[in-house]
BALOBA-1460 file (C-alpha; in Angstrom, 3 decimals):
// residues 358
<rec num="1" residu="m" x="0.000" y="0.000" z="0.000"/>
<rec num="2" residu="p" x="1.389" y="3.441" z="-0.902"/>
<rec num="3" residu="k" x="2.510" y="5.384" z="2.113"/>
<rec num="4" residu="i" x="1.601" y="8.885" z="3.183"/>
<rec num="5" residu="s" x="4.601" y="11.175" z="2.908"/>
<rec num="6" residu="s" x="5.322" y="14.744" z="3.969"/>
<rec num="7" residu="d" x="7.373" y="17.149" z="1.872"/>
<rec num="8" residu="t" x="8.654" y="20.555" z="2.849"/>
<rec num="9" residu="l" x="6.260" y="23.485" z="2.796"/>
<rec num="10" residu="w" x="8.341" y="25.037" z="0.003"/>
<rec num="11" residu="e" x="7.930" y="21.954" z="-2.184"/>
<rec num="12" residu="l" x="4.184" y="22.036" z="-1.631"/>
<rec num="13" residu="a" x="4.067" y="25.760" z="-2.446"/>
<rec num="14" residu="a" x="6.095" y="25.204" z="-5.625"/>
<rec num="15" residu="a" x="3.745" y="22.433" z="-6.712"/>
<rec num="16" residu="e" x="0.751" y="24.687" z="-6.089"/>
<rec num="17" residu="v" x="2.251" y="27.527" z="-8.149"/>
<rec num="18" residu="h" x="3.051" y="25.142" z="-10.995"/>
<rec num="19" residu="s" x="-0.492" y="23.772" z="-10.910"/>
<rec num="20" residu="r" x="-2.024" y="27.245" z="-11.137"/>
<rec num="21" residu="e" x="0.345" y="28.416" z="-13.873"/>
<rec num="22" residu="s" x="-0.451" y="25.356" z="-15.987"/>
<rec num="23" residu="g" x="-4.173" y="26.184" z="-15.772"/>
<rec num="24" residu="g" x="-5.248" y="23.102" z="-13.886"/>
<rec num="25" residu="a" x="-4.402" y="20.367" z="-11.442"/>
<rec num="26" residu="e" x="-2.817" y="17.985" z="-13.959"/>
<rec num="27" residu="d" x="0.803" y="16.940" z="-13.921"/>
<rec num="28" residu="r" x="3.368" y="17.925" z="-16.541"/>
<rec num="29" residu="d" x="2.744" y="14.900" z="-18.741"/>
<rec num="30" residu="g" x="-0.971" y="15.555" z="-18.882"/>
<rec num="31" residu="g" x="-1.648" y="12.524" z="-16.697"/>
<rec num="32" residu="e" x="-3.945" y="12.104" z="-13.728"/>
<rec num="33" residu="a" x="-5.078" y="15.164" z="-11.811"/>
<rec num="34" residu="v" x="-3.796" y="15.829" z="-8.309"/>
<rec num="35" residu="n" x="-6.663" y="15.718" z="-5.847"/>
<rec num="36" residu="e" x="-6.545" y="18.172" z="-2.968"/>
<rec num="37" residu="r" x="-8.778" y="17.980" z="0.072"/>
<rec num="38" residu="t" x="-9.014" y="19.964" z="3.293"/>
<rec num="39" residu="v" x="-9.720" y="18.518" z="6.719"/>
<rec num="40" residu="l" x="-10.496" y="20.640" z="9.789"/>
<rec num="41" residu="l" x="-9.919" y="19.024" z="13.186"/>
<rec num="42" residu="m" x="-11.521" y="20.599" z="16.228"/>
<rec num="43" residu="g" x="-12.832" y="19.417" z="19.573"/>
<rec num="44" residu="s" x="-12.245" y="19.145" z="23.295"/>
<rec num="45" residu="k" x="-9.306" y="21.020" z="24.749"/>
<rec num="46" residu="a" x="-6.443" y="18.583" z="25.403"/>
<rec num="47" residu="g" x="-8.683" y="15.876" z="23.944"/>
<rec num="48" residu="g" x="-5.927" y="14.175" z="21.948"/>
<rec num="49" residu="k" x="-6.479" y="15.735" z="18.502"/>
<rec num="50" residu="t" x="-2.782" y="16.131" z="17.720"/>
<rec num="51" residu="s" x="-1.893" y="12.633" z="18.911"/>
<rec num="52" residu="i" x="-4.647" y="11.084" z="16.798"/>
<rec num="53" residu="l" x="-3.623" y="13.106" z="13.740"/>
<rec num="54" residu="l" x="0.030" y="12.111" z="14.053"/>
<rec num="55" residu="r" x="-0.912" y="8.440" z="14.335"/>
<rec num="56" residu="c" x="-3.160" y="8.681" z="11.276"/>
<rec num="57" residu="l" x="-0.270" y="10.224" z="9.319"/>
<rec num="58" residu="d" x="2.196" y="7.587" z="10.568"/>
<rec num="59" residu="r" x="4.393" y="10.300" z="12.029"/>
<rec num="60" residu="d" x="6.631" y="9.307" z="14.919"/>
<rec num="61" residu="e" x="6.589" y="12.673" z="16.668"/>
<rec num="62" residu="l" x="5.854" y="13.886" z="20.163"/>
<rec num="63" residu="s" x="2.582" y="15.798" z="20.305"/>
<rec num="64" residu="k" x="2.502" y="19.258" z="21.844"/>
<rec num="65" residu="p" x="-0.333" y="21.653" z="22.711"/>
<rec num="66" residu="t" x="-1.871" y="23.257" z="19.642"/>
<rec num="67" residu="l" x="-1.373" y="27.023" z="19.507"/>
<rec num="68" residu="a" x="-4.628" y="28.557" z="18.256"/>
<rec num="69" residu="l" x="-4.848" y="27.152" z="14.705"/>
<rec num="70" residu="e" x="-2.088" y="25.047" z="13.201"/>
<rec num="71" residu="y" x="-1.544" y="23.756" z="9.669"/>
<rec num="72" residu="t" x="0.146" y="20.656" z="8.341"/>
<rec num="73" residu="f" x="-0.373" y="18.458" z="5.331"/>
<rec num="74" residu="g" x="-0.053" y="14.908" z="4.108"/>
<rec num="75" residu="r" x="0.658" y="13.498" z="0.650"/>
<rec num="76" residu="r" x="-0.242" y="10.071" z="-0.622"/>
<rec num="77" residu="a" x="0.688" y="8.429" z="-3.915"/>
<rec num="78" residu="r" x="-2.013" y="6.373" z="-5.598"/>
<rec num="79" residu="g" x="0.505" y="4.108" z="-7.312"/>
<rec num="80" residu="h" x="3.885" y="3.920" z="-8.995"/>
<rec num="81" residu="n" x="4.813" y="7.079" z="-10.930"/>
<rec num="82" residu="t" x="1.482" y="8.736" z="-10.185"/>
<rec num="83" residu="p" x="0.844" y="12.187" z="-8.709"/>
<rec num="84" residu="k" x="0.541" y="12.446" z="-4.945"/>
<rec num="85" residu="d" x="-2.824" y="13.519" z="-3.599"/>
<rec num="86" residu="i" x="-2.618" y="16.314" z="-1.029"/>
<rec num="87" residu="a" x="-4.539" y="16.693" z="2.226"/>
<rec num="88" residu="h" x="-4.457" y="20.146" z="3.830"/>
<rec num="89" residu="l" x="-4.906" y="19.585" z="7.558"/>
<rec num="90" residu="w" x="-5.970" y="22.330" z="9.966"/>
<rec num="91" residu="e" x="-6.161" y="21.774" z="13.720"/>
<rec num="92" residu="l" x="-8.052" y="24.168" z="15.974"/>
<rec num="93" residu="g" x="-6.713" y="24.381" z="19.541"/>
<rec num="94" residu="g" x="-8.147" y="25.841" z="22.719"/>
<rec num="95" residu="g" x="-11.388" y="23.859" z="22.771"/>
<rec num="96" residu="t" x="-14.318" y="26.229" z="22.230"/>
<rec num="97" residu="s" x="-12.509" y="29.451" z="23.164"/>
<rec num="98" residu="l" x="-11.106" y="30.052" z="19.669"/>
<rec num="99" residu="s" x="-14.031" y="28.806" z="17.605"/>
<rec num="100" residu="d" x="-14.045" y="32.013" z="15.519"/>
<rec num="101" residu="l" x="-10.860" y="30.796" z="13.823"/>
<rec num="102" residu="v" x="-12.803" y="28.201" z="11.800"/>
<rec num="103" residu="q" x="-13.243" y="30.961" z="9.210"/>
<rec num="104" residu="i" x="-9.593" y="30.572" z="8.176"/>
<rec num="105" residu="p" x="-9.727" y="27.028" z="6.715"/>
<rec num="106" residu="i" x="-13.373" y="27.350" z="5.587"/>
<rec num="107" residu="t" x="-13.272" y="29.419" z="2.399"/>
<rec num="108" residu="p" x="-15.108" y="29.498" z="-0.930"/>
<rec num="109" residu="v" x="-12.101" y="27.713" z="-2.442"/>
<rec num="110" residu="t" x="-11.919" y="24.864" z="0.097"/>
<rec num="111" residu="i" x="-15.591" y="24.257" z="0.850"/>
<rec num="112" residu="s" x="-16.158" y="21.914" z="-2.097"/>
<rec num="113" residu="c" x="-13.527" y="19.472" z="-0.823"/>
<rec num="114" residu="l" x="-13.760" y="20.102" z="2.943"/>
<rec num="115" residu="s" x="-14.428" y="17.639" z="5.751"/>
<rec num="116" residu="v" x="-14.633" y="18.160" z="9.512"/>
<rec num="117" residu="i" x="-13.404" y="15.887" z="12.304"/>
<rec num="118" residu="l" x="-14.813" y="16.622" z="15.759"/>
<rec num="119" residu="v" x="-12.813" y="15.032" z="18.599"/>
<rec num="120" residu="l" x="-14.713" y="14.745" z="21.888"/>
<rec num="121" residu="d" x="-13.011" y="13.713" z="25.140"/>
<rec num="122" residu="l" x="-15.029" y="10.756" z="26.486"/>
<rec num="123" residu="s" x="-13.269" y="11.029" z="29.836"/>
<rec num="124" residu="k" x="-14.982" y="14.404" z="30.459"/>
<rec num="125" residu="p" x="-18.668" y="13.759" z="29.710"/>
<rec num="126" residu="n" x="-19.871" y="16.889" z="31.546"/>
<rec num="127" residu="a" x="-18.146" y="19.107" z="28.984"/>
<rec num="128" residu="l" x="-18.976" y="16.937" z="25.995"/>
<rec num="129" residu="w" x="-22.337" y="18.330" z="24.866"/>
<rec num="130" residu="g" x="-21.313" y="21.975" z="25.289"/>
<rec num="131" residu="t" x="-18.103" y="21.455" z="23.330"/>
<rec num="132" residu="m" x="-19.906" y="19.612" z="20.550"/>
<rec num="133" residu="e" x="-22.717" y="22.135" z="20.311"/>
<rec num="134" residu="k" x="-20.601" y="25.291" z="20.243"/>
<rec num="135" residu="l" x="-18.011" y="24.038" z="17.769"/>
<rec num="136" residu="l" x="-20.537" y="22.555" z="15.345"/>
<rec num="137" residu="q" x="-22.656" y="25.704" z="15.484"/>
<rec num="138" residu="a" x="-19.613" y="27.897" z="14.775"/>
<rec num="139" residu="a" x="-18.475" y="25.727" z="11.872"/>
<rec num="140" residu="q" x="-21.966" y="25.323" z="10.426"/>
<rec num="141" residu="a" x="-22.709" y="29.049" z="10.564"/>
<rec num="142" residu="h" x="-19.525" y="29.879" z="8.680"/>
<rec num="143" residu="l" x="-20.063" y="27.051" z="6.190"/>
<rec num="144" residu="e" x="-23.504" y="28.404" z="5.361"/>
<rec num="145" residu="r" x="-22.143" y="31.935" z="4.909"/>
<rec num="146" residu="t" x="-19.282" y="30.692" z="2.781"/>
<rec num="147" residu="s" x="-21.381" y="28.438" z="0.545"/>
<rec num="148" residu="s" x="-23.101" y="31.510" z="-0.894"/>
<rec num="149" residu="q" x="-19.692" y="32.860" z="-1.973"/>
<rec num="150" residu="v" x="-18.512" y="29.786" z="-3.889"/>
<rec num="151" residu="p" x="-17.166" y="30.962" z="-7.275"/>
<rec num="152" residu="k" x="-18.663" y="29.523" z="-10.434"/>
<rec num="153" residu="s" x="-16.464" y="27.588" z="-12.856"/>
<rec num="154" residu="k" x="-15.065" y="29.615" z="-15.739"/>
<rec num="155" residu="p" x="-15.424" y="28.222" z="-19.266"/>
<rec num="156" residu="g" x="-12.236" y="26.729" z="-20.674"/>
<rec num="157" residu="v" x="-10.508" y="26.337" z="-17.292"/>
<rec num="158" residu="k" x="-9.759" y="22.829" z="-16.058"/>
<rec num="159" residu="h" x="-10.759" y="22.002" z="-12.510"/>
<rec num="160" residu="q" x="-10.366" y="18.939" z="-10.374"/>
<rec num="161" residu="t" x="-13.540" y="17.103" z="-9.531"/>
<rec num="162" residu="p" x="-14.533" y="18.031" z="-5.944"/>
<rec num="163" residu="s" x="-15.254" y="15.308" z="-3.436"/>
<rec num="164" residu="h" x="-18.711" y="16.769" z="-2.860"/>
<rec num="165" residu="s" x="-20.678" y="19.905" z="-3.569"/>
<rec num="166" residu="a" x="-21.041" y="22.864" z="-1.232"/>
<rec num="167" residu="a" x="-24.642" y="21.848" z="-0.564"/>
<rec num="168" residu="r" x="-24.496" y="18.310" z="0.788"/>
<rec num="169" residu="v" x="-27.135" y="16.013" z="-0.667"/>
<rec num="170" residu="l" x="-27.806" y="12.567" z="0.784"/>
<rec num="171" residu="p" x="-28.907" y="9.512" z="-1.205"/>
<rec num="172" residu="k" x="-32.659" y="8.997" z="-1.387"/>
<rec num="173" residu="d" x="-32.374" y="5.738" z="0.559"/>
<rec num="174" residu="y" x="-30.395" y="7.305" z="3.441"/>
<rec num="175" residu="p" x="-31.982" y="6.185" z="6.765"/>
<rec num="176" residu="d" x="-34.394" y="8.764" z="8.260"/>
<rec num="177" residu="r" x="-33.485" y="11.177" z="5.445"/>
<rec num="178" residu="e" x="-36.502" y="13.404" z="6.108"/>
<rec num="179" residu="l" x="-35.930" y="13.533" z="9.890"/>
<rec num="180" residu="i" x="-32.275" y="14.483" z="10.131"/>
<rec num="181" residu="s" x="-30.298" y="17.688" z="9.547"/>
<rec num="182" residu="p" x="-27.127" y="16.745" z="7.621"/>
<rec num="183" residu="f" x="-24.018" y="18.742" z="8.425"/>
<rec num="184" residu="p" x="-23.086" y="20.857" z="5.362"/>
<rec num="185" residu="v" x="-19.894" y="18.837" z="4.748"/>
<rec num="186" residu="p" x="-18.835" y="15.275" z="5.654"/>
<rec num="187" residu="l" x="-18.410" y="15.011" z="9.419"/>
<rec num="188" residu="l" x="-16.579" y="12.453" z="11.559"/>
<rec num="189" residu="i" x="-17.125" y="12.422" z="15.324"/>
<rec num="190" residu="v" x="-14.278" y="10.807" z="17.260"/>
<rec num="191" residu="g" x="-14.717" y="9.857" z="20.904"/>
<rec num="192" residu="s" x="-11.185" y="9.970" z="22.333"/>
<rec num="193" residu="k" x="-9.600" y="8.474" z="25.461"/>
<rec num="194" residu="y" x="-11.720" y="5.338" z="25.350"/>
<rec num="195" residu="d" x="-9.174" y="3.654" z="27.643"/>
<rec num="196" residu="i" x="-10.438" y="5.903" z="30.465"/>
<rec num="197" residu="f" x="-14.082" y="5.890" z="29.389"/>
<rec num="198" residu="q" x="-14.299" y="2.079" z="29.430"/>
<rec num="199" residu="e" x="-13.841" y="2.148" z="33.211"/>
<rec num="200" residu="f" x="-17.018" y="4.241" z="33.683"/>
<rec num="201" residu="d" x="-20.218" y="2.845" z="35.195"/>
<rec num="202" residu="s" x="-22.135" y="0.890" z="32.544"/>
<rec num="203" residu="d" x="-25.275" y="3.068" z="32.828"/>
<rec num="204" residu="k" x="-23.253" y="6.226" z="32.235"/>
<rec num="205" residu="k" x="-21.475" y="4.649" z="29.287"/>
<rec num="206" residu="k" x="-24.850" y="3.819" z="27.756"/>
<rec num="207" residu="v" x="-26.005" y="7.430" z="28.119"/>
<rec num="208" residu="v" x="-22.887" y="8.807" z="26.418"/>
<rec num="209" residu="s" x="-22.864" y="6.155" z="23.684"/>
<rec num="210" residu="k" x="-26.549" y="6.446" z="22.785"/>
<rec num="211" residu="t" x="-26.388" y="10.243" z="22.843"/>
<rec num="212" residu="l" x="-23.409" y="10.353" z="20.490"/>
<rec num="213" residu="r" x="-25.116" y="7.843" z="18.197"/>
<rec num="214" residu="f" x="-28.122" y="10.166" z="18.038"/>
<rec num="215" residu="i" x="-25.959" y="13.232" z="17.345"/>
<rec num="216" residu="a" x="-23.941" y="11.438" z="14.671"/>
<rec num="217" residu="h" x="-27.051" y="10.169" z="12.895"/>
<rec num="218" residu="y" x="-28.808" y="13.537" z="13.231"/>
<rec num="219" residu="y" x="-25.903" y="15.217" z="11.392"/>
<rec num="220" residu="a" x="-25.383" y="12.290" z="8.963"/>
<rec num="221" residu="a" x="-21.917" y="11.819" z="10.450"/>
<rec num="222" residu="s" x="-19.688" y="8.835" z="11.114"/>
<rec num="223" residu="l" x="-18.828" y="7.938" z="14.709"/>
<rec num="224" residu="v" x="-15.835" y="6.098" z="16.112"/>
<rec num="225" residu="f" x="-14.425" y="5.650" z="19.622"/>
<rec num="226" residu="t" x="-10.659" y="5.486" z="19.896"/>
<rec num="227" residu="s" x="-7.617" y="5.537" z="22.165"/>
<rec num="228" residu="i" x="-3.992" y="6.180" z="21.274"/>
<rec num="229" residu="k" x="-3.183" y="3.272" z="23.589"/>
<rec num="230" residu="s" x="-5.001" y="0.797" z="21.326"/>
<rec num="231" residu="e" x="-3.501" y="-0.066" z="17.939"/>
<rec num="232" residu="s" x="-6.757" y="-1.697" z="16.880"/>
<rec num="233" residu="l" x="-8.881" y="1.376" z="17.629"/>
<rec num="234" residu="i" x="-6.346" y="3.733" z="16.043"/>
<rec num="235" residu="s" x="-6.372" y="1.556" z="12.932"/>
<rec num="236" residu="k" x="-10.171" y="1.876" z="12.694"/>
<rec num="237" residu="t" x="-9.910" y="5.652" z="13.202"/>
<rec num="238" residu="k" x="-7.201" y="5.892" z="10.558"/>
<rec num="239" residu="g" x="-9.536" y="4.213" z="8.066"/>
<rec num="240" residu="f" x="-12.118" y="6.956" z="8.564"/>
<rec num="241" residu="f" x="-9.414" y="9.634" z="8.368"/>
<rec num="242" residu="l" x="-7.972" y="8.316" z="5.086"/>
<rec num="243" residu="h" x="-11.477" y="8.246" z="3.631"/>
<rec num="244" residu="l" x="-11.918" y="11.969" z="4.344"/>
<rec num="245" residu="a" x="-8.362" y="13.083" z="3.574"/>
<rec num="246" residu="f" x="-7.616" y="11.000" z="0.474"/>
<rec num="247" residu="g" x="-10.888" y="9.448" z="-0.638"/>
<rec num="248" residu="l" x="-9.935" y="5.883" z="0.238"/>
<rec num="249" residu="e" x="-12.701" y="3.382" z="0.772"/>
<rec num="250" residu="r" x="-13.574" y="3.239" z="4.439"/>
<rec num="251" residu="g" x="-14.001" y="0.038" z="6.388"/>
<rec num="252" residu="k" x="-17.382" y="-1.667" z="6.630"/>
<rec num="253" residu="t" x="-17.074" y="-2.673" z="10.296"/>
<rec num="254" residu="v" x="-20.048" y="-1.636" z="12.439"/>
<rec num="255" residu="s" x="-20.132" y="-1.873" z="16.241"/>
<rec num="256" residu="s" x="-23.092" y="-0.365" z="18.095"/>
<rec num="257" residu="d" x="-22.812" y="-2.136" z="21.452"/>
<rec num="258" residu="p" x="-22.768" y="0.690" z="24.066"/>
<rec num="259" residu="l" x="-20.430" y="-1.335" z="26.257"/>
<rec num="260" residu="k" x="-17.857" y="-1.634" z="23.465"/>
<rec num="261" residu="p" x="-16.051" y="0.940" z="21.304"/>
<rec num="262" residu="l" x="-18.553" y="2.379" z="18.831"/>
<rec num="263" residu="i" x="-17.721" y="2.156" z="15.120"/>
<rec num="264" residu="i" x="-20.621" y="3.475" z="13.052"/>
<rec num="265" residu="p" x="-20.081" y="4.721" z="9.483"/>
<rec num="266" residu="a" x="-22.501" y="7.390" z="8.287"/>
<rec num="267" residu="g" x="-25.682" y="5.855" z="6.920"/>
<rec num="268" residu="s" x="-25.437" y="2.595" z="8.862"/>
<rec num="269" residu="d" x="-27.551" y="3.700" z="11.853"/>
<rec num="270" residu="s" x="-31.148" y="4.798" z="12.307"/>
<rec num="271" residu="f" x="-33.386" y="6.320" z="14.963"/>
<rec num="272" residu="g" x="-35.187" y="2.995" z="15.205"/>
<rec num="273" residu="q" x="-31.946" y="1.221" z="16.106"/>
<rec num="274" residu="i" x="-30.833" y="3.958" z="18.498"/>
<rec num="275" residu="g" x="-34.143" y="4.056" z="20.381"/>
<rec num="276" residu="s" x="-35.391" y="6.672" z="22.802"/>
<rec num="277" residu="p" x="-33.162" y="8.715" z="25.151"/>
<rec num="278" residu="p" x="-31.913" y="6.728" z="28.164"/>
<rec num="279" residu="t" x="-34.166" y="8.149" z="30.883"/>
<rec num="280" residu="v" x="-32.125" y="7.136" z="33.951"/>
<rec num="281" residu="d" x="-34.746" y="8.271" z="36.476"/>
<rec num="282" residu="v" x="-35.776" y="11.232" z="34.299"/>
<rec num="283" residu="d" x="-39.428" y="11.866" z="33.432"/>
<rec num="284" residu="i" x="-39.196" y="12.818" z="29.760"/>
<rec num="285" residu="t" x="-42.617" y="14.471" z="29.733"/>
<rec num="286" residu="s" x="-41.456" y="16.999" z="32.338"/>
<rec num="287" residu="l" x="-38.560" y="18.269" z="30.220"/>
<rec num="288" residu="h" x="-40.672" y="20.339" z="27.790"/>
<rec num="289" residu="a" x="-38.294" y="19.831" z="24.857"/>
<rec num="290" residu="k" x="-38.835" y="21.799" z="21.644"/>
<rec num="291" residu="n" x="-37.583" y="19.039" z="19.337"/>
<rec num="292" residu="p" x="-35.871" y="15.608" z="19.497"/>
<rec num="293" residu="k" x="-32.365" y="17.106" z="19.639"/>
<rec num="294" residu="d" x="-33.402" y="19.371" z="22.512"/>
<rec num="295" residu="l" x="-34.913" y="16.375" z="24.323"/>
<rec num="296" residu="w" x="-31.671" y="14.408" z="24.058"/>
<rec num="297" residu="k" x="-29.755" y="17.431" z="25.319"/>
<rec num="298" residu="k" x="-31.999" y="17.839" z="28.371"/>
<rec num="299" residu="v" x="-31.791" y="14.152" z="29.246"/>
<rec num="300" residu="y" x="-28.020" y="14.113" z="28.785"/>
<rec num="301" residu="e" x="-27.486" y="17.197" z="30.939"/>
<rec num="302" residu="r" x="-29.633" y="15.726" z="33.712"/>
<rec num="303" residu="v" x="-27.113" y="12.896" z="33.932"/>
<rec num="304" residu="f" x="-24.032" y="15.004" z="33.178"/>
<rec num="305" residu="p" x="-24.672" y="18.615" z="34.299"/>
<rec num="306" residu="p" x="-22.644" y="21.029" z="32.143"/>
<rec num="307" residu="e" x="-19.543" y="22.518" z="33.673"/>
<rec num="308" residu="s" x="-19.390" y="26.184" z="34.609"/>
<rec num="309" residu="t" x="-18.331" y="28.437" z="31.747"/>
<rec num="310" residu="n" x="-16.653" y="30.968" z="34.055"/>
<rec num="311" residu="e" x="-13.262" y="29.354" z="33.534"/>
<rec num="312" residu="q" x="-13.733" y="29.439" z="29.765"/>
<rec num="313" residu="r" x="-14.517" y="33.154" z="29.875"/>
<rec num="314" residu="e" x="-11.420" y="33.843" z="31.948"/>
<rec num="315" residu="l" x="-9.256" y="31.932" z="29.476"/>
<rec num="316" residu="k" x="-10.615" y="33.736" z="26.420"/>
<rec num="317" residu="d" x="-7.243" y="35.496" z="26.316"/>
<rec num="318" residu="p" x="-4.713" y="32.796" z="25.291"/>
<rec num="319" residu="a" x="-1.998" y="34.721" z="27.192"/>
<rec num="320" residu="k" x="-3.709" y="33.635" z="30.425"/>
<rec num="321" residu="d" x="-4.046" y="29.993" z="29.411"/>
<rec num="322" residu="p" x="-1.588" y="27.791" z="31.373"/>
<rec num="323" residu="q" x="-1.382" y="25.558" z="28.308"/>
<rec num="324" residu="y" x="0.681" y="28.258" z="26.579"/>
<rec num="325" residu="s" x="2.826" y="29.304" z="29.550"/>
<rec num="326" residu="e" x="6.369" y="30.593" z="28.935"/>
<rec num="327" residu="p" x="8.039" y="31.380" z="32.315"/>
<rec num="328" residu="q" x="10.477" y="34.055" z="31.092"/>
<rec num="329" residu="i" x="7.977" y="35.817" z="28.856"/>
<rec num="330" residu="d" x="5.236" y="35.574" z="31.495"/>
<rec num="331" residu="a" x="7.569" y="37.107" z="34.104"/>
<rec num="332" residu="m" x="8.383" y="40.021" z="31.800"/>
<rec num="333" residu="r" x="4.680" y="40.449" z="31.006"/>
<rec num="334" residu="a" x="3.845" y="40.538" z="34.725"/>
<rec num="335" residu="q" x="6.560" y="43.162" z="35.302"/>
<rec num="336" residu="k" x="5.219" y="45.343" z="32.477"/>
<rec num="337" residu="d" x="1.666" y="44.957" z="33.817"/>
<rec num="338" residu="q" x="2.852" y="46.185" z="37.220"/>
<rec num="339" residu="e" x="4.643" y="49.148" z="35.608"/>
<rec num="340" residu="l" x="1.488" y="49.968" z="33.658"/>
<rec num="341" residu="e" x="-0.637" y="49.892" z="36.808"/>
<rec num="342" residu="q" x="1.875" y="52.140" z="38.597"/>
<rec num="343" residu="y" x="1.791" y="54.538" z="35.647"/>
<rec num="344" residu="k" x="-2.018" y="54.640" z="35.802"/>
<rec num="345" residu="r" x="-1.944" y="55.400" z="39.547"/>
<rec num="346" residu="n" x="0.624" y="58.189" z="39.089"/>
<rec num="347" residu="a" x="-1.386" y="59.639" z="36.203"/>
<rec num="348" residu="a" x="-4.545" y="59.595" z="38.334"/>
<rec num="349" residu="k" x="-2.761" y="61.419" z="41.175"/>
<rec num="350" residu="s" x="-1.419" y="64.037" z="38.780"/>
<rec num="351" residu="w" x="-4.892" y="64.581" z="37.327"/>
<rec num="352" residu="k" x="-6.390" y="65.050" z="40.779"/>
<rec num="353" residu="g" x="-3.636" y="67.563" z="41.585"/>
<rec num="354" residu="l" x="-4.503" y="69.579" z="38.480"/>
<rec num="355" residu="e" x="-8.199" y="69.555" z="39.427"/>
<rec num="356" residu="l" x="-7.400" y="70.919" z="42.924"/>
<rec num="357" residu="e" x="-5.243" y="73.725" z="41.475"/>
<rec num="358" residu="t" x="-8.054" y="74.820" z="39.170"/>
């Protein structure tokens, strides 16, 4: 099997310039076109996004905290002496605090070949729904704005065939097609840190598993649980990743047992199979939900009350986030802050003195 390789950024830039100057995405010999796709990874803060991405790219590197929004890429040859397909990979850090940055990788140029991977930390179920909801809303809102700006093809100019259109259309035989709200672009939901989650109480695992199955089916998304400590689970996750990044055929394995790692490709689940929300001593009729999604949210948050957002508000400024701490720089920043406060106090005293004189 051809391997994924990584070239220097300059080589990638040179290839892009050559492609544009030649009026298309074909190679010099007029052979097969180079396919380019974009994948946006976002999700729980410190949820393992970077580690999962590195494993999917077969890169033996130590993961480090993502600073705001980071870019990398992967290349994969389809065969001997064939062009390498390119996957542009964007990773959003900071959990939900920097969700506005999704506008950078989501553009009129990329939207036709864009996919989204949402990584949710299974070991922190109380933050799971809030993280999922805010990030998907931010991405969906910008996708909808961007889709109206997609440029039309110009006559006589060669273009690569996109992996899907800006407006996502499901097959007519897609399960519950009239009852779901497909995400604008292909979506993969990854439940990370399964090695910790598997030690949870069985009733709580059922609540999380059934809820994520509902969310995935509601958005016409694929769902997979994984752990970087399990080669088998990483292999399954890699299959989904390669499908989005390079168009490879994804695996056909399906596992919907709530007490085992979930592996559910988009289109292989249904509301009938998922069933009703796990009540767990909750009277559904008393929840006054506006729609099925709202009902699942209310049931889920009865079991896993959402965490306070005060900490998130305080960490809106990345300079105050301990994840990005730099002792020497932070010490200098603290010193300058003190000098600024002293300057403000002195200025206030001087102003009062002027007022008394007048």
